[in-house]
C-alpha positions, 0 to 999 in steps of 0.5 A: 682806288685813291693813290697816295698822293691824292690821299696826302693832298686830301689830308692836307687840305682838311688839316689846313681847313681845320687850322684855319678855323682854329685861327679864326676861333682863337682870333675871335676869342682874342678880339672879344677878350680885348674889350675886358681891359676897359674895366681896368682902364675905367677903374684906373682913370676913376682913381687917377682923376676922380680922387686926386685929393685923397691922403696917402695912408702909409709909405706906398704910392697914393691912389693917383699913381695906382690909378694911372697904373691900372689905366696904362696896364688895362690900355696895353693889355687891350692893345696886345689882345687886339693885335693878337686877335687881328693877327690870328684872324688874318692868318686864318685867312692866309692858311685858307688862301695858302699865302704867307707861310712865314707869317703863319709860322710867326703866328704859330710861334706867338700862338704857343704862348697862350696855354693850352689851346694856343699851344696845341694850335701853334704845334699842329701848325708847325707840323702841318706847315713843315710837310713838303706837300704843304710847302709846295701849295704855299709856293704855287699859290705865291707864284700864281699871278692875280688875274688881270682886270677886264680892259675898260670898255670903249664907247661906241659911236652909237652910244655917244 
């Protein structure tokens, strides 16, 4: 018969594994989506650099201004999606290793911005990381020291 503590530990392990998978999926998705703003960058540079002599038709901004605006917005969007994707991938790794609980909470808050899947992932992360049993796991892994590397081997007189 399984005890309540063992049952809770199994649930925590499974929930943390599922959250890590969720962060890996969203991180990969955002990383792939980060390439789509390249279309805006190319289109903006084409307008800004390829059509500098076009006359303006009316009081609005010309094609050069709009081209630079497209390019800058595309570049910023690409940087943001790349950063969020990298953060999500790293948090998935931290979840699996039970490291950086604060970073996981911050990433969960950022995930809540991306409706609907990111919101669900963020809320479930807050729920799971709020459990005392999970907090103990994170504290235990932060207190554990990494193993020391083996000492360098000393050359013997027979090998020299």
